[in-house]
N, C-alpha and C positions, 0 to 999 in steps of 0.2 A: 498514389494509393496509401503509401506510408503516412502521408500528411493527413488524409481522411481518418485513418485509424488513430493517429495521434490526437486528432480533434475529438473523436468519440471517447477515447480514454480520458482526455482532459475534462470532458463534460461529466463523466461518471465519477471521476476521482474528486472533483470539486463538490459535486452534489453529495457524495458520500461523506466528504469532510464536513459539509454544511450540516448534516444531520447527525454527525458523530456524537455530540453531547446528548442527543435525544434518542440514540439507538436503543437504550434500555428504557423500559417504562418509567415515566417520571415518578410513579408511586413506589418504586423499589429502591432501597438504599444501595448505593454502589460507590466505589472509589472513583476519584477523578482520573480520567485517562492520562496516560503518561505524556501524550502529545499535546496536552492543554497549553503548555507554554507559559511564559512569564505573564502575559496579559491577563489570562484567566486566573492566575494566582493572585494578582494584584487587585483585580476588579472586585468590588464588594459583593458579598453574598446576599441572599434575600433577607436573612435576619438583620444584617448590617444596614441594608437599605431601609428596612422598617424603622430601625433605631434612628437613622439619620433623618427620615421623614418626621418621626415623632419629635425629635429635637428641633427640627425646623418649623414645626407647626405652632409651637408656643402653647400647646394645650397643657403641658406640664406646669408652666407658670400660672396659667389660669386655675388649674386644680389646686395649686398651693395657695393662691389667693382665696379660693373658696374655702379651703381648710382653715385658713387664718380667720375667716369670717365666722365659721362654726366654733372655733376656739373662743373667739370673743363673746359669742352668745352663751357658751358654756360658762365662761367666767362671770357673766352678768347674773347667771342663776345662783351663784354663790353669795350674792348680796342678800342681807336679811330683809331688804325691802323690795317690793314688786316694781318699784319705779324710783326716780330720783326724789329725795326729800325736798321740801320747800320751806323757806323762812318768810316771815311777814312782820310788819311793824305798822301799828295803827297809832296815830297821834291825834288828839282832840284838844283844841285850845279856844279861848275866847278871842274874837277878832279885836284888833285895836279899836279905840274909840273913834278914830278918824276914818274908818273904813265902813262903808255901807254897801251892801249888795243891791243891785237894781230891784226896785220894788219893796225895799226894806228901809227901816230907819237906822240911824247910827246906833250901834250896840253899846250897851253899858258894860264895859270890860270889868270883870271882877277877878280875873286871874285863875279861871277854871283851867285845869290842865290834866290830860289823861294820856298815858303812854302804855301801849299794849304790844309787846313783842310775842311772837308765836313761832312754832315749828310744826310741820306736818309731814308725815311719811306714809306712803301706801304700803299695805301689808299683803302677803301672799294669802290666797284662799287655800283651804285644805285640799291637798292633792294637785294644786295648780302647778307648782314647781316641778313635781315629778312628771306630770303630763308633758310639760314643755321640754324637760330633759329627755324624755323618750322620743319626742319629735326630733330633737337635735341628733340623738343617736341614730335614728332611722335615716335622717338626711346624710349623716356621715357615711353610713353603710351604702346609701344610694350613690353618694359621690364616688366612693371607691369602685362600685360596680359600673357606674357611668364612665369612669376612667378606663376600665378594661374594655368597655364597649367602644369607646372612642378610638382606642388603640387598635382594636380589631377592625373597625371600619377603615381606618387609615391603612392597616396592613392589607385589606382587600384592594384598596386603590393601588398600592404599590405592587401587589401581585399582578393585577390586570395590566398595569403599565409595563412592568418588567417582562411579562410573557409576550406582550405586544411587540416590545423591542426585540425579543428573541426571534419571534416569527418574522419580523421585518428583516433581521440580519440573515436568517436562513434564506428568505426569498432573494435578498440581494446577492448572496453567494451563488445561488443556483443561476440567477440571471447573468451574473458575471461569467460563469462557466459557459452558459449558452452563447454569450457575445463572443467570448474567446474562440469557441468552437466554430461559430459562424464566420469569424474572420479567417480562420484557417481554411474553412471550406471555400470561401470566396477566392482566396489566393490559389487554391488547388484548381478550382473550376476555371479561373482566369488562365492558368497555364495550359489547361487542356483545351480551352477555346483557342488560345494562340497556336496550339499544335494541330488544330483542326479536328480534334476528337469530339468536341461538343459544339453545339450551335451557339452563336452570339447571344441568343435570348437567355441561355442558361447563365451567362455572366450576370445579366440583369436580375434574374431570379435569385442568384446567390447574394448579390448585393442587397436586394430587397430584404432578404432574410437577415443579413447582418445589421441593416439599419433598424429593422423591427426589434432585433435582439438588443441593440444599443438603446432604443427608446424604452423598452421594458426595463433595462438595467437602470436608466436614469430615474424612472418612476419608482423603482424599488429603493434606490438610494434616497430619494426624497421622503418616502415613507419611513425609512430607517432614521433619517435625521429628525423627522417629526416625532417619532416615538422616543428618541433619545432626548429631545428637548422637553417632552412631557415628563420623562423620568427625572431629568435634571431640575425642572421646576419643582417637582414634588419632593425630591430627596437631596438636591444639591450635589449629586454624585454623577460622574461621567461613566455611563455604561453599567453593566451588571455582569457578575460572574456566572458560573454554571448554575442553572436553576434546577434544583432537584428537591422534590417534595414526595414524602411517603404518605400513603393513606394511614390515618391514625387508628383505624378499626379494620378488622377482617384480616385475611391472609393476602400475601402478594398476588396480584392478578384478580382478586375478588373485590367487588364493590362493598364498602363497609355497610353493615346493618346495625347501627347503634341502638342501644336500648333506650327506654324512656328516661332513665336517670341521666344518661349522657346528654340527651336533648335538653333536659331541664337545667343542666349546668351551662348552657349557652349564655353568653353575656347579654344577648337581647332579651331572653326570657328572665334572666336574673334581674336585669334592670327593670323590667316590667313588674316583677314581683316586689322588688324593693320600693318602686313607686306606689304600689298598692298598699304595702305596709306603712309607708309614710303617710298616705292619705288616711288610713285608719287611725294612726296616731294623732293626726291633726283633728280628726273628728272627736277623738277622746279628749284632746286638749280643749276643744270648743265646749264640750259638755262639762269639763271641769272648771270652766271659766264662764259660768252662766251670769255672772254679775261683774261689774267693775271692781277693782281692788278696794277694799275698805281702807279708810284713811284714819290713822291715829294722829291726834294733834295734842299739843301742850302749849300753854301760854301763861303769861303773867300780866298783871294789870297794876299800874301805879297811877293813882289819881288823887286830886284835891278839888275842893269846890271853889276856893277863893284864895287870894293872896294871904299869906300868913297861916293858912290852915294846914293841918297835918295830912300827910299823904296816907291813903289807904292802900295797902299792898295785898294782892290776892293772886292765886294761881288757878289755872284751868286745865283740865285734861278731858279730852273728848274723843269720840270715835264716830265716824260716819260710814254707814254700811249702805251702799247702793242696792236698790231692789232688783230682784230677778223679774224682768219684764219681757213679754213676748215681742214687743217692738224692737228690743235690742237683740234678743237671742235668735229669733226666727231667721233673719237673714244670714247670720253667721253659721248656724247649724245647716241651713239649706245649702250654702256655698260649700261647706265641708262635705255634705252629702253628695253634691254634684261632682266634686273632685274624686270622691271615692268611687262613684259610679263610672266616671270616665276612666279611672285607673283599672277597674275590673274589666271594662270593655277593651281597653288597650292591651291587657294581658291576654284575653281571649284572642284578639286579633293577632297579636305577636305569636301566639302558639300556632294558629292556623298558618300564618305566613311563613313561619320558620319550618313547619312540616312540609309545606309546598316547596320552599327553596331547597330543602334537603333532598326531597324526592327528585326535583329537577336536576340537582347536582349529581345525584346517583345515576339518573337516566343519561345525563350528558357524559358521564365517565364511561358507562356501558357503550354508548354510541361511539365515543371516540376510540375506545379499544377495538371495537368491531371495524371502524373505519381504518385504523392502522393496518390491520391484517389485509383488508381489501385493497388499500392503496399500495401496499408492498407487493401484493400479487399483480396488481395492474402495472406497476412500474417494471416488474420482471418481464411480464408479457410484452410490454411496449419496447423494452430493450431488445428482446429477442426478435421482434418484428423489425425494428430499426436495423439490426445487424444483418438480417436476411435481405432486406431491401438494399442496403449498401453493397452487399456482395453482388446482388443482381445488377446494381447500377454500374459497378466496376466491370462487370462482365458484359455490359452493354445491353442487358435485358430489360431494364426499367429506366424510365426517364427521371430527370432531376426533380421535378415537382413531387413525384411519389416519395423520393428520399426526404425532401424538405418536410412534407406532411408527416412522415414517420418520425423525423427528428423532433418536430414540434410536439407530437403526441408523446414521445418518450420523455421530453423535457417537462411537459406538463405533468406527466405521471411521477417523475422524480420530485418535482416541486410539491405535488400533492402528498407524496409519501413523507417528505421531510416536514411539511407543515402539519401533517397528521400527528407526528410525534410531539410537536410543540402544542398542538391542541389537546393531546392527551395529558401533557404536563399541566396545562391550564385547567383542564377538567379536574385533575387531582387537587390543584390549588383551590378551585371553587368548592370542591367537596369538603376540604379541610376548613375553608371559610364558613361553609354552612354548618359544620360541626363546632365552630367557635374556637378553632385551633390556630394560633399564630404561627408564622414560619419559625 
């Protein structure tokens, strides 16, 4: 009897220990429990996991490369010319007397010679440089916002993976307690069968229960290893410390109700607005560049008509202004208009999707909090029923199968209660994610 009681106490003590980090609502700030131990102090926290994942992703280097590209384009706008200048050289001379082109006669070389060097440079159109500078400034702001969004998306992946690992660890600890309790029960039933107090079939039933518990433990261990591998691939870290997140809006125990300004600050919506502003600036730049850049050219000419003649020297300055044609501008303006329309549509879609995600996260948190209360009550009821059946079994009033069913029900309720706390923490994390808040 003492062994059975010890087994029951082992189940409950391990199950309670499994949910100790989550006994407080994940959305409430709290101090780390004193019994956390060295492992929890060394294991990285959620912000540290996000930082490790960001460093491992290489997105920061990509953002720096994009910033360097924008800097180069900004430097190009400081040039006085809209494009690279060009130089030219024209030379005209009489062919030698011995050379005749096909279909012609031998020329009469008289020493005619012309040399004409030239230089040409494209010029900025009025307002063109400012329009392109505005496009670059918008793209720079869009890059910074996109960087925040990329980090938030990565933080969401880390959150999901870390909480999945936490839930898997809780399940593994509860299943380990179940297996240990089943082994003690099998040993006790075996002694009572040997003493003639129980039938031999009870030994088989107890052994079946222990093997089932062992199988469930192995499956839980496999799920925990899988979750740890996914977290290691994402962050390069082994395991995670205590996961505690607080709702960033509302009171403790309340589901946040952010205002419109909070929603508009979300990186998803900010990135969509920046993309819209960038599309508008590109349309403005297309309107400011309705013709190709005019070309300013200068040249000199040195020529003579025959040997011994004097050279005539002259200079030339000219400008070529391309015309504003519909064939050139219509496709460019249409493409810029399409980009603007797509950006407006993307902003509307992002606003709707973000509102839906926030509402789903809020409902998920409400449901998880209600589930915690129900699962705790269910676990307490199942424990009381198990204890009553075990007392009746020891008194010879109930059969072993009744006890095994009660034990299974109690363990399932304990596991559900422990996992409910983890699901509540994950719901808080998803709500913070929907609010655009990093760990």
